[in-house]
MARMARFI-488006 format. One record per residue (C-alpha): z, y, x; residue number from 1. Coordinates in steps of 0.001 Angstrom, whole numbers, always signed. Layout:
N
<<Z, Y, X>, NUM>
...
! end
This chain:
410
<<+96856, +32003, +48644>, 1>
<<+99252, +32236, +51547>, 2>
<<+99493, +35646, +53297>, 3>
<<+98728, +35560, +56941>, 4>
<<+101605, +36836, +59099>, 5>
<<+100727, +40008, +61052>, 6>
<<+100197, +39637, +64770>, 7>
<<+102968, +41738, +66322>, 8>
<<+101161, +42185, +69618>, 9>
<<+98061, +43387, +67786>, 10>
<<+100066, +45843, +65706>, 11>
<<+101785, +47196, +68820>, 12>
<<+98426, +47625, +70539>, 13>
<<+97022, +49463, +67509>, 14>
<<+100068, +51723, +67399>, 15>
<<+99718, +52577, +71066>, 16>
<<+96012, +53316, +70583>, 17>
<<+96765, +55627, +67640>, 18>
<<+99387, +57445, +69698>, 19>
<<+96936, +57989, +72554>, 20>
<<+94269, +59243, +70133>, 21>
<<+96707, +61631, +68450>, 22>
<<+97891, +63059, +71755>, 23>
<<+94295, +63909, +72617>, 24>
<<+93522, +65592, +69285>, 25>
<<+93611, +69351, +68552>, 26>
<<+96980, +70791, +67595>, 27>
<<+96947, +70070, +63817>, 28>
<<+98135, +67383, +61442>, 29>
<<+97058, +66348, +57936>, 30>
<<+99765, +67198, +55435>, 31>
<<+97796, +66037, +52386>, 32>
<<+94190, +65491, +51409>, 33>
<<+92310, +68777, +51749>, 34>
<<+95324, +70555, +53316>, 35>
<<+95939, +71212, +57030>, 36>
<<+98934, +72697, +58840>, 37>
<<+98606, +74205, +62304>, 38>
<<+101201, +73186, +64872>, 39>
<<+101729, +75625, +67746>, 40>
<<+103107, +74052, +70936>, 41>
<<+106495, +75496, +71872>, 42>
<<+106004, +77744, +74913>, 43>
<<+108250, +77307, +77920>, 44>
<<+110817, +80131, +77618>, 45>
<<+111329, +80251, +81375>, 46>
<<+109292, +81300, +84374>, 47>
<<+107824, +78780, +86781>, 48>
<<+110641, +79627, +89227>, 49>
<<+113514, +78820, +86854>, 50>
<<+113705, +75148, +87803>, 51>
<<+113872, +75853, +91536>, 52>
<<+117220, +75186, +93198>, 53>
<<+118923, +77676, +95468>, 54>
<<+118846, +76717, +99137>, 55>
<<+122613, +77287, +99279>, 56>
<<+123038, +74360, +96864>, 57>
<<+122393, +72036, +99809>, 58>
<<+125505, +73225, +101700>, 59>
<<+128185, +70500, +101482>, 60>
<<+131112, +71688, +99357>, 61>
<<+129284, +74843, +98219>, 62>
<<+129357, +75720, +94491>, 63>
<<+126034, +75071, +92759>, 64>
<<+124227, +78294, +91914>, 65>
<<+122872, +79286, +88493>, 66>
<<+119264, +78904, +87347>, 67>
<<+117449, +82235, +87357>, 68>
<<+113994, +83445, +86323>, 69>
<<+113328, +85371, +89555>, 70>
<<+111261, +83945, +92378>, 71>
<<+113607, +85233, +95102>, 72>
<<+117256, +86268, +95039>, 73>
<<+120282, +86739, +97256>, 74>
<<+123982, +87421, +96707>, 75>
<<+125820, +88893, +99689>, 76>
<<+129415, +89958, +100234>, 77>
<<+128980, +93489, +101539>, 78>
<<+131970, +93370, +103902>, 79>
<<+131735, +89875, +105360>, 80>
<<+127900, +89663, +105260>, 81>
<<+128297, +86131, +103907>, 82>
<<+125310, +84965, +101851>, 83>
<<+126794, +83347, +98747>, 84>
<<+123489, +82509, +97046>, 85>
<<+119992, +82187, +98479>, 86>
<<+116699, +81388, +96774>, 87>
<<+113428, +81941, +98634>, 88>
<<+115147, +84748, +100534>, 89>
<<+112576, +84824, +103349>, 90>
<<+109478, +84803, +101152>, 91>
<<+107541, +88055, +101360>, 92>
<<+107330, +89880, +98030>, 93>
<<+106309, +93279, +96704>, 94>
<<+109476, +95394, +96336>, 95>
<<+108178, +98087, +93939>, 96>
<<+110627, +101001, +93548>, 97>
<<+113596, +99428, +95328>, 98>
<<+111639, +100739, +98336>, 99>
<<+113290, +104044, +97479>, 100>
<<+116595, +102762, +98862>, 101>
<<+115118, +103081, +102350>, 102>
<<+113553, +106452, +101492>, 103>
<<+116894, +107781, +100251>, 104>
<<+118802, +106361, +103216>, 105>
<<+116469, +108149, +105651>, 106>
<<+116821, +111335, +103641>, 107>
<<+120616, +111072, +103906>, 108>
<<+120428, +110340, +107641>, 109>
<<+117990, +113121, +108548>, 110>
<<+118290, +116014, +106086>, 111>
<<+120802, +118673, +105098>, 112>
<<+121502, +117920, +101435>, 113>
<<+121915, +121619, +100652>, 114>
<<+118637, +122646, +102273>, 115>
<<+115627, +123738, +100232>, 116>
<<+112562, +121554, +99830>, 117>
<<+109157, +122694, +98582>, 118>
<<+106835, +120166, +96942>, 119>
<<+103382, +120013, +98505>, 120>
<<+100132, +119461, +96643>, 121>
<<+99807, +116087, +98384>, 122>
<<+103159, +115049, +96951>, 123>
<<+102693, +116495, +93465>, 124>
<<+99249, +114955, +92944>, 125>
<<+99378, +112000, +95337>, 126>
<<+100661, +109429, +92827>, 127>
<<+99078, +107307, +90143>, 128>
<<+98866, +108936, +86687>, 129>
<<+101583, +107595, +84400>, 130>
<<+103844, +106336, +87191>, 131>
<<+107510, +107358, +87393>, 132>
<<+107788, +111098, +87943>, 133>
<<+109709, +114252, +87076>, 134>
<<+106372, +116125, +86991>, 135>
<<+107141, +118333, +89948>, 136>
<<+104464, +120944, +90618>, 137>
<<+102901, +122207, +93816>, 138>
<<+105152, +124858, +95345>, 139>
<<+108167, +123893, +93222>, 140>
<<+111478, +124267, +95041>, 141>
<<+114406, +121873, +94923>, 142>
<<+117469, +121219, +97020>, 143>
<<+117390, +117970, +98989>, 144>
<<+120197, +116696, +96758>, 145>
<<+118122, +117353, +93642>, 146>
<<+115110, +115651, +95204>, 147>
<<+117098, +112546, +96170>, 148>
<<+118684, +112362, +92718>, 149>
<<+115168, +112368, +91268>, 150>
<<+114197, +109559, +93648>, 151>
<<+117172, +107281, +92899>, 152>
<<+117849, +108024, +89222>, 153>
<<+114423, +108791, +87774>, 154>
<<+112500, +106817, +90423>, 155>
<<+110244, +109850, +90904>, 156>
<<+107291, +108819, +93056>, 157>
<<+106167, +112333, +93921>, 158>
<<+109681, +113257, +95079>, 159>
<<+109707, +110217, +97364>, 160>
<<+106609, +111592, +99053>, 161>
<<+108222, +115038, +99214>, 162>
<<+111312, +113582, +100930>, 163>
<<+109101, +111731, +103412>, 164>
<<+107199, +114905, +104241>, 165>
<<+110436, +116844, +104639>, 166>
<<+111857, +114253, +107051>, 167>
<<+108778, +113512, +109148>, 168>
<<+106121, +116085, +108320>, 169>
<<+103800, +113611, +106608>, 170>
<<+103939, +110393, +104624>, 171>
<<+102189, +108532, +107434>, 172>
<<+104818, +109498, +109991>, 173>
<<+107590, +108815, +107516>, 174>
<<+106274, +105291, +106944>, 175>
<<+106444, +104738, +110702>, 176>
<<+110086, +105838, +110588>, 177>
<<+110769, +103496, +107642>, 178>
<<+109442, +100530, +109603>, 179>
<<+111320, +101522, +112755>, 180>
<<+114565, +101819, +110803>, 181>
<<+113944, +98451, +109153>, 182>
<<+113621, +96825, +112580>, 183>
<<+116850, +98500, +113728>, 184>
<<+118639, +97069, +110702>, 185>
<<+117399, +93589, +111585>, 186>
<<+114519, +93129, +109144>, 187>
<<+111897, +90709, +110434>, 188>
<<+109527, +90237, +107493>, 189>
<<+109264, +93745, +106056>, 190>
<<+106464, +96281, +106278>, 191>
<<+106430, +99552, +104362>, 192>
<<+103198, +101444, +103712>, 193>
<<+104413, +104249, +101439>, 194>
<<+107723, +105955, +100541>, 195>
<<+107829, +104939, +96867>, 196>
<<+106787, +101289, +96504>, 197>
<<+103549, +101760, +94574>, 198>
<<+101284, +98680, +94875>, 199>
<<+99880, +98087, +98356>, 200>
<<+98974, +94809, +100057>, 201>
<<+100585, +96075, +103263>, 202>
<<+103858, +96938, +101536>, 203>
<<+106251, +93984, +101320>, 204>
<<+109752, +92750, +102065>, 205>
<<+112030, +89753, +101450>, 206>
<<+115274, +89338, +99549>, 207>
<<+117146, +88867, +102838>, 208>
<<+115613, +91971, +104446>, 209>
<<+116188, +94055, +101318>, 210>
<<+119836, +92991, +101277>, 211>
<<+120185, +94133, +104900>, 212>
<<+118661, +97511, +104032>, 213>
<<+120812, +97941, +100921>, 214>
<<+123976, +96918, +102774>, 215>
<<+123272, +99431, +105549>, 216>
<<+122619, +102120, +102952>, 217>
<<+125876, +101326, +101132>, 218>
<<+127909, +102122, +104234>, 219>
<<+126398, +105625, +104277>, 220>
<<+128744, +107669, +102049>, 221>
<<+125974, +110159, +101227>, 222>
<<+123740, +107361, +99952>, 223>
<<+126512, +106022, +97708>, 224>
<<+126574, +109410, +95990>, 225>
<<+123006, +108817, +94780>, 226>
<<+123151, +105054, +94170>, 227>
<<+126181, +105331, +91852>, 228>
<<+125309, +108505, +89924>, 229>
<<+124734, +107884, +86220>, 230>
<<+123522, +111242, +84901>, 231>
<<+122364, +114360, +86734>, 232>
<<+120911, +117712, +85726>, 233>
<<+118355, +119764, +87652>, 234>
<<+118512, +123342, +86370>, 235>
<<+115370, +125472, +85854>, 236>
<<+113321, +125999, +89012>, 237>
<<+110720, +128517, +90141>, 238>
<<+108086, +126426, +88319>, 239>
<<+109985, +124752, +85474>, 240>
<<+111891, +126880, +82903>, 241>
<<+113656, +123884, +81342>, 242>
<<+116574, +121816, +82636>, 243>
<<+115632, +118313, +83719>, 244>
<<+118034, +115532, +82710>, 245>
<<+117960, +112478, +84974>, 246>
<<+119412, +109157, +83793>, 247>
<<+119947, +106252, +86162>, 248>
<<+117567, +103433, +85182>, 249>
<<+120091, +100729, +86105>, 250>
<<+121136, +99383, +82710>, 251>
<<+124094, +97331, +83953>, 252>
<<+126205, +100392, +84701>, 253>
<<+129135, +101268, +82452>, 254>
<<+128159, +102263, +78919>, 255>
<<+124556, +101048, +79245>, 256>
<<+122566, +98392, +77372>, 257>
<<+123405, +95531, +79744>, 258>
<<+126751, +96846, +81026>, 259>
<<+128522, +94447, +83385>, 260>
<<+132126, +94894, +84446>, 261>
<<+132182, +96168, +88009>, 262>
<<+128565, +97285, +88443>, 263>
<<+128642, +100677, +90150>, 264>
<<+124951, +101275, +90807>, 265>
<<+121785, +100196, +92524>, 266>
<<+118031, +100612, +92117>, 267>
<<+115433, +99241, +89729>, 268>
<<+111767, +98518, +90290>, 269>
<<+108722, +97243, +88458>, 270>
<<+104971, +96940, +88909>, 271>
<<+102580, +94355, +87507>, 272>
<<+102154, +92929, +91004>, 273>
<<+105873, +92910, +91897>, 274>
<<+107355, +91973, +88536>, 275>
<<+110910, +93165, +87931>, 276>
<<+112871, +93906, +91096>, 277>
<<+116518, +94920, +91138>, 278>
<<+119224, +95795, +93657>, 279>
<<+122782, +95895, +92338>, 280>
<<+126190, +96805, +93787>, 281>
<<+129256, +95505, +91946>, 282>
<<+132950, +95892, +92808>, 283>
<<+135986, +93933, +91663>, 284>
<<+139252, +94475, +93453>, 285>
<<+138477, +94728, +97158>, 286>
<<+135283, +92669, +96902>, 287>
<<+131861, +94296, +96732>, 288>
<<+128875, +92074, +96013>, 289>
<<+125257, +92983, +96604>, 290>
<<+122557, +91241, +94550>, 291>
<<+118813, +91460, +95169>, 292>
<<+116333, +89860, +92756>, 293>
<<+112561, +89919, +93360>, 294>
<<+109675, +89026, +91049>, 295>
<<+111657, +88429, +87894>, 296>
<<+111256, +89378, +84223>, 297>
<<+112945, +91649, +81682>, 298>
<<+114438, +93926, +84313>, 299>
<<+116207, +91015, +86050>, 300>
<<+119339, +91938, +84089>, 301>
<<+120197, +88386, +83003>, 302>
<<+119471, +87008, +86482>, 303>
<<+121778, +89558, +88056>, 304>
<<+124565, +88966, +85530>, 305>
<<+124428, +85212, +86186>, 306>
<<+124502, +85763, +89942>, 307>
<<+127436, +88178, +89726>, 308>
<<+129361, +85721, +87548>, 309>
<<+128688, +83076, +90160>, 310>
<<+129708, +85284, +93070>, 311>
<<+132927, +86628, +91572>, 312>
<<+134025, +83368, +89903>, 313>
<<+133219, +80883, +92671>, 314>
<<+134218, +82651, +95897>, 315>
<<+137116, +84504, +97469>, 316>
<<+137695, +86649, +100536>, 317>
<<+140290, +85238, +102891>, 318>
<<+142106, +87076, +105667>, 319>
<<+141801, +84993, +108831>, 320>
<<+144961, +86639, +110226>, 321>
<<+143483, +86869, +113685>, 322>
<<+145671, +87362, +116740>, 323>
<<+145527, +91058, +117563>, 324>
<<+146429, +90371, +121187>, 325>
<<+143549, +90827, +123649>, 326>
<<+141158, +87922, +124158>, 327>
<<+140223, +87312, +127810>, 328>
<<+136555, +86896, +128707>, 329>
<<+135324, +85758, +132123>, 330>
<<+133318, +88357, +134049>, 331>
<<+130701, +88205, +136759>, 332>
<<+131870, +88744, +140376>, 333>
<<+129859, +91975, +140548>, 334>
<<+131848, +93411, +137633>, 335>
<<+135278, +92959, +139217>, 336>
<<+135291, +96375, +140819>, 337>
<<+135573, +98126, +137449>, 338>
<<+138504, +95981, +136434>, 339>
<<+140747, +97571, +139036>, 340>
<<+143460, +94920, +139469>, 341>
<<+142583, +93075, +136256>, 342>
<<+141493, +89875, +137950>, 343>
<<+138643, +87768, +136652>, 344>
<<+139040, +88439, +132929>, 345>
<<+138038, +91262, +130631>, 346>
<<+140310, +91873, +127591>, 347>
<<+138762, +92439, +124143>, 348>
<<+140727, +93744, +121169>, 349>
<<+140306, +93442, +117409>, 350>
<<+140501, +96839, +115721>, 351>
<<+140828, +95469, +112182>, 352>
<<+141551, +92300, +110242>, 353>
<<+138831, +89677, +109892>, 354>
<<+137826, +88275, +106497>, 355>
<<+135564, +85434, +105423>, 356>
<<+133962, +84652, +102064>, 357>
<<+134390, +80998, +101102>, 358>
<<+134445, +78831, +97959>, 359>
<<+137714, +79312, +96085>, 360>
<<+140403, +77001, +97390>, 361>
<<+138564, +76174, +100609>, 362>
<<+140635, +75323, +103686>, 363>
<<+139686, +78001, +106229>, 364>
<<+141478, +76185, +109035>, 365>
<<+138416, +73960, +109287>, 366>
<<+135958, +76805, +109888>, 367>
<<+134040, +76709, +113156>, 368>
<<+133224, +79735, +115303>, 369>
<<+130518, +80926, +117678>, 370>
<<+130968, +83864, +120049>, 371>
<<+128439, +86180, +121669>, 372>
<<+128871, +89148, +124003>, 373>
<<+126916, +92130, +122672>, 374>
<<+125537, +94588, +125189>, 375>
<<+124739, +98145, +124157>, 376>
<<+122752, +100694, +126114>, 377>
<<+125782, +102949, +125744>, 378>
<<+129322, +102480, +124570>, 379>
<<+131842, +99695, +125026>, 380>
<<+130975, +96023, +125177>, 381>
<<+131600, +94049, +121998>, 382>
<<+132523, +90427, +121453>, 383>
<<+131203, +89054, +118157>, 384>
<<+132806, +86013, +116567>, 385>
<<+130995, +84376, +113637>, 386>
<<+132773, +81981, +111295>, 387>
<<+130972, +78987, +109735>, 388>
<<+131639, +76784, +106710>, 389>
<<+129639, +73578, +107186>, 390>
<<+127222, +75456, +109463>, 391>
<<+126827, +78331, +106974>, 392>
<<+127919, +81790, +108180>, 393>
<<+130759, +83166, +106036>, 394>
<<+132108, +86080, +108076>, 395>
<<+132394, +87753, +111437>, 396>
<<+134785, +89685, +113587>, 397>
<<+134055, +92226, +116295>, 398>
<<+136343, +92776, +119262>, 399>
<<+135968, +95797, +121499>, 400>
<<+136603, +96071, +125202>, 401>
<<+139503, +98122, +126529>, 402>
<<+138494, +101656, +127448>, 403>
<<+138601, +101129, +131217>, 404>
<<+137689, +104711, +132069>, 405>
<<+140677, +105900, +130056>, 406>
<<+142910, +103374, +131890>, 407>
<<+141699, +104605, +135283>, 408>
<<+142201, +108278, +134403>, 409>
<<+145709, +107675, +133176>, 410>
! end
């Protein structure tokens, strides 16, 4: 009897049907009769944000940024203000304890670091049980320095409230000051509702705004003392007979679990609502990079390391070698009287060299510029020049007017 040849189309159709049926079955297979073996689907090792591209990737000629787990992140050159990496930097997020950067900055700006501070009952017992604390008691006395070390190193929530009360008299008034200072810095999508960053629907920021706050804080030399301290001791107080040992929670500092060459400090944060948040300052040579990561995982250590690699390896600071001779600016007819015999122009002077942050090897001769005259309520006029690489800001220079009053008196 002659065997009938199989119909290839029919076999293909049957195979496709079997595949469809198998894909819709529970996660097991038959290894042998009477024996089953469970197959567990491989979980995605990354967050839902990992596949998102950085917005800076769309800049022509700009190095492509790394993939990171965090929802939002920014890398900024502290001196040039150039944003080297940007991912969802204007999306509002919960900051958690990186809020304490603003709290510490205001403490540095408004308090005598050697002055005494007494913890109130509202501060000592006004935080959630189990949250970060040094267990300060009502009536316990500290110096302002000790209190701020507790805020930045141990992320002590009760000491954040104590600092706020010492600055403004109450947490409510201090929060008003936090928001006012944020607006002065240039934040547009930030609202603080407490001094420590504990969960609150009315307490939020963005990666861009947080970078502005952290950058401003970095230029305060008193703040740097707290942001870069690794270990600090608070001796016995009027309420605590034992020495308190405070260890900076930032694990990328020298000698720590995730040590990264150049990291000098920063601030950590975490809540269930915020995820891992992290602000990091890192220095190599004359370059200081600032990294902010929001809503990440595992402390955001790997995200930050990848972003620092990217920032240090892909970019360089270039001296624009600006002409230090005065730049003439046209004035209004009504302003001529203050120019004495200066004519129709007003000279502005650079007081320092101007640098830009650009991809390594970039030709800075092709950068474009935009100028704006800045008016202050008091003080000299300033002429700001911004430099752009394919429409992306990479640096700025400020020129100051000649001190006309001094010229007239002499």
